[in-house]
C-alpha positions in Angstrom: 62.8 100.3 85.2 64.4 103.3 83.5 65.1 104.8 86.8 66.5 101.8 88.4 68.9 100.9 85.1 70.1 104.5 85.2 71.1 104.7 88.9 71.8 100.9 89.5 75.4 101.7 91.0 73.7 104.2 93.4 71.1 101.4 94.6 74.2 98.9 94.7 76.0 101.1 97.0 73.2 101.8 99.1 72.6 98.1 99.2 76.1 97.6 100.4 75.8 100.3 103.2 72.4 98.8 104.5 74.0 95.5 104.5 76.8 96.4 106.5 74.8 98.5 109.1 72.2 95.7 109.3 74.8 93.1 109.9 76.2 95.0 112.6 72.8 96.0 114.0 71.2 92.5 114.0 74.2 89.9 113.8 72.1 87.2 115.4 69.5 87.5 112.6 72.0 87.2 109.8 74.1 84.6 111.3 70.9 82.4 111.2 70.0 83.3 107.7 74.0 82.3 106.9 73.6 78.8 108.5 70.6 78.2 106.1 73.1 76.5 103.8 73.6 72.9 102.4 77.0 72.0 100.8 78.4 75.6 101.4 75.5 77.1 99.2 73.3 79.4 101.0 69.9 78.8 100.1 68.5 82.1 100.6 71.0 83.5 98.2 70.1 80.8 96.0 66.8 81.7 95.7 67.7 85.5 95.1 70.1 84.3 92.5 67.5 82.0 90.7 65.2 85.1 90.8 67.9 87.2 89.0 68.5 84.3 86.4 64.9 83.1 85.7 63.9 85.7 83.5 67.0 85.3 81.1 66.1 81.9 81.1 62.8 82.6 79.7 64.3 84.6 76.7 66.3 81.5 75.7 65.1 79.8 72.3 66.2 76.2 71.7 64.9 76.6 68.1 68.1 79.1 67.8 70.4 77.0 69.8 71.6 75.5 66.6 73.0 78.8 65.3 75.4 79.1 68.2 77.8 76.7 66.9 78.2 78.9 63.4 80.2 81.1 65.5 82.6 79.6 67.9 85.0 82.4 68.3 83.0 83.7 71.5 83.2 80.3 73.1 87.1 80.2 72.2 87.7 83.6 73.8 86.0 82.4 77.0 87.9 79.2 77.0 91.2 80.7 76.4 90.7 83.7 78.9 89.1 81.2 82.0 91.6 78.3 81.5 94.9 79.4 80.0 95.4 83.0 81.1 93.1 84.1 84.1 94.3 81.2 86.9 98.1 81.9 86.1 97.7 85.9 86.2 95.8 85.5 89.5 98.5 83.3 91.2 101.4 85.8 89.9 99.4 88.8 91.1 98.8 87.2 94.7 102.6 86.3 94.6 103.7 89.8 93.5 101.6 91.4 96.3 101.8 89.2 99.1 105.3 88.0 98.8 106.6 91.4 97.4 104.9 94.5 97.6 102.8 93.8 100.8 105.4 91.5 102.5 106.2 93.8 105.2 102.6 94.1 106.5 101.8 90.4 106.3 103.4 87.5 108.0 104.7 84.9 105.4 102.2 82.2 106.6 99.1 84.1 106.2 100.3 85.7 102.9 100.6 82.2 101.7 97.0 81.5 102.5 95.9 84.9 101.1 97.8 83.8 97.7 95.9 80.4 97.8 92.5 81.9 98.1 93.2 84.1 95.4 94.1 81.2 93.1 91.1 79.3 94.2 89.0 82.4 93.0 91.0 82.6 89.6 90.3 78.8 88.8 86.5 79.0 89.4 84.8 80.7 86.5 81.4 82.1 87.2 78.2 79.9 86.9 75.4 81.9 88.2 75.9 85.7 88.4 77.1 85.9 84.9 73.5 85.6 83.7 72.6 88.8 85.2 75.6 90.5 83.6 74.6 89.2 80.3 71.3 90.5 80.9 72.3 93.9 81.8 74.5 94.2 78.7 71.6 92.9 76.4 73.9 89.7 75.7 72.6 86.7 73.5 70.7 84.7 76.2 71.4 81.4 73.9 75.0 81.9 73.6 75.5 82.8 77.4 74.2 79.5 78.4 76.3 77.5 75.9 79.3 79.5 77.1 78.5 78.7 80.9 77.6 75.1 80.0 80.8 74.3 78.6 82.6 75.9 81.3 80.9 74.2 83.8 81.9 70.7 82.0 85.4 71.6 81.6 85.8 72.9 85.4 84.8 69.2 86.7 87.8 67.9 84.9 90.0 70.8 85.1 89.5 72.7 88.6 91.5 70.4 90.8 94.4 69.7 88.3 94.9 73.5 87.6 94.3 74.5 91.5 96.7 71.7 92.7 99.5 72.8 90.4 99.3 76.6 91.3 98.9 75.6 95.1 101.5 72.8 95.0 99.0 70.6 96.4 98.4 67.1 95.1 95.4 65.9 97.2 92.8 68.6 96.6 89.4 67.2 97.3 86.7 68.6 94.8 83.7 69.4 96.8 81.1 67.9 94.4 78.2 68.3 96.4 79.0 72.0 96.2 79.8 72.1 92.6 76.8 69.7 91.4 74.2 71.5 93.7 75.2 75.0 92.4 75.0 74.0 88.8 71.5 72.4 89.3 70.3 75.4 91.3 71.7 78.1 89.2 71.5 76.4 85.6 69.3 73.5 85.5 66.1 74.5 87.8 65.8 78.0 86.1 66.4 76.7 82.8 63.6 74.1 83.1 61.4 76.6 84.4 62.2 79.1 81.8 61.6 76.7 79.0 58.2 75.5 80.5 57.3 79.4 81.1 58.3 80.2 77.6 56.2 77.2 76.1 53.2 78.2 78.1 53.5 81.9 76.8 53.9 81.0 73.3 51.2 78.4 73.2 48.9 80.8 71.4 51.6 81.9 69.1 51.7 85.4 70.9 55.0 87.1 71.0 53.3 90.0 72.9 52.5 87.7 75.8 56.1 86.7 76.1 57.4 90.2 75.9 54.8 91.5 78.5 55.9 88.8 80.9 59.6 89.5 80.5 58.9 93.2 81.2 57.2 92.6 84.4 59.9 90.4 85.4 62.9 92.6 85.1 62.2 94.5 88.1 62.2 91.5 90.1 65.8 90.5 88.6 67.2 93.9 89.9 65.4 93.2 93.2 67.1 89.8 93.6 70.6 91.6 92.8 70.2 94.1 95.5 68.9 91.8 97.9 71.7 89.4 97.3 74.0 92.5 97.7 72.5 93.4 101.2 72.9 89.8 102.4 76.4 89.3 101.3 77.5 92.3 102.9 75.5 91.6 106.0 77.0 88.4 106.4 80.7 89.9 106.4 80.0 93.1 108.2 81.9 91.9 111.5 85.0 91.0 109.3 84.8 94.4 107.2 84.5 96.5 110.2 87.0 94.5 112.2 89.9 94.2 109.5 89.2 96.9 107.0 93.0 97.2 106.6 93.3 93.5 105.6 90.3 93.5 103.3 91.7 96.5 101.5 95.0 94.5 101.1 93.3 91.7 99.6 91.3 93.7 97.3 94.0 95.5 95.5 95.3 92.6 93.8 91.8 91.2 93.2 90.8 94.7 91.6 93.9 94.8 89.2 93.3 91.0 88.1 89.4 91.7 87.4 90.0 95.0 85.5 93.0 93.4 83.8 91.5 90.1 82.6 88.4 92.1 81.4 90.4 94.6 79.4 92.4 91.9 77.9 89.2 89.8 77.0 87.6 93.2 75.4 90.5 94.2 73.7 90.7 90.4 71.9 86.9 90.4 71.4 87.4 93.9 69.4 90.4 92.4 67.4 88.2 89.3 66.8 85.3 91.4 65.7 82.9 89.7 67.8 79.1 91.0 68.1 78.7 93.0 71.1 76.0 90.4 72.5 78.4 87.8 72.3 81.6 89.7 73.4 80.2 91.4 76.5 78.9 88.0 78.0 82.1 86.1 76.9 84.3 88.9 78.8 81.9 88.9 82.0 82.5 85.0 82.2 86.2 85.3 81.9 86.4 88.1 84.6 83.7 87.1 87.3 84.2 83.9 89.6 82.4 81.0 90.8 82.7 82.2 94.3 80.7 79.5 96.2 83.1 76.8 95.2 86.1 78.9 95.7 85.1 79.5 99.3 84.1 75.7 99.8 87.5 74.5 98.7 89.3 77.2 100.8 87.4 76.0 104.0 88.1 72.5 103.1 92.0 72.9 102.9 92.6 75.6 105.1 89.8 75.9 107.6 87.0 78.3 108.3 88.9 81.2 109.9 92.1 80.9 107.5 93.6 83.6 105.2 92.6 81.7 102.2 88.9 81.6 103.2 89.1 85.4 103.9 90.6 85.9 100.6 87.6 84.3 98.5 85.1 86.0 100.9 86.8 89.2 99.7 86.6 88.1 96.3 82.6 87.9 96.8 82.7 91.3 98.1 84.6 92.8 95.5 82.9 91.0 92.5 79.5 92.8 92.5 80.4 96.5 92.5 83.2 95.8 90.1 81.1 93.8 87.6 78.6 96.3 87.8 81.3 99.1 86.6 82.3 96.7 83.8 78.6 96.3 82.7 78.3 100.2 82.8 81.7 100.3 80.7 80.6 97.5 78.2 77.2 99.3 77.6 78.8 102.5 77.1 81.3 101.1 74.6 78.5 99.2 72.6 79.3 101.4 69.7 83.0 100.0 69.3 81.5 96.7 67.9 80.0 96.5 64.5 77.1 94.7 65.9 
């Protein structure tokens, strides 16, 4: 695994290229795979994400969960970034670029839809992929689970009001089936499987069995990540090749938002003197997005072929490479933190 971890960005770049080429060469195949979904959740992607998350869930020790409450500062950081800062900076950047800087290149109606898609991304904190980012930064698995779980609970009540406020829409219908199915698939099922696996491995009191199993599963977690990247880019290969300029325009404010939010959260984490294994996942949760929910709401409000739906899809495409760069940065700066 040393080779995979050291050159993970190279493998992801190759996965992106393979996805675009394969999607163009065999569009019918990937259309068929893309249609294997329920409530806007692609079942193949769900299996691959589950493969990524499961090893981390095995690491969770419920006996240690009680200690999470003794250090609430990481939770506070996540909640402040996700609900008091991120949605509003995303809305501002969308307005700045598509009503200002890029106004001459995009018609006003389409610009409004792009902004709407960006807002929907900004209001939906990550549920699934953050587990893999936490694992890659050697995050505290117990703490990450609590952070994600609390954000999911808040999202149930806060997503529609904040999105409605920023979009100027009062009748947003939250796709509860997408939200609930995603939480079940990406949190509940792998968590239960992880707990049962850990209980079985520790049945005879052998920590070595547990560590051996985790070492065996770790490569499959990376395989799941790379396969997910291939599929995501294969699904959108036609759009990427047909509208490269539009993709680039939407990507610019999304990149600024992502790196800007991470920089702010990381700076605050340093000032708060958080341990790195809490700070890194907290910043990753505040930076990444729950793209299934954002895409589903964009399609529901604006239509499948709308600018809003396209913006959420660009968010999906941008997220994995960008988050991997932030994982690299977080690992390289581990020494900035006291623990």
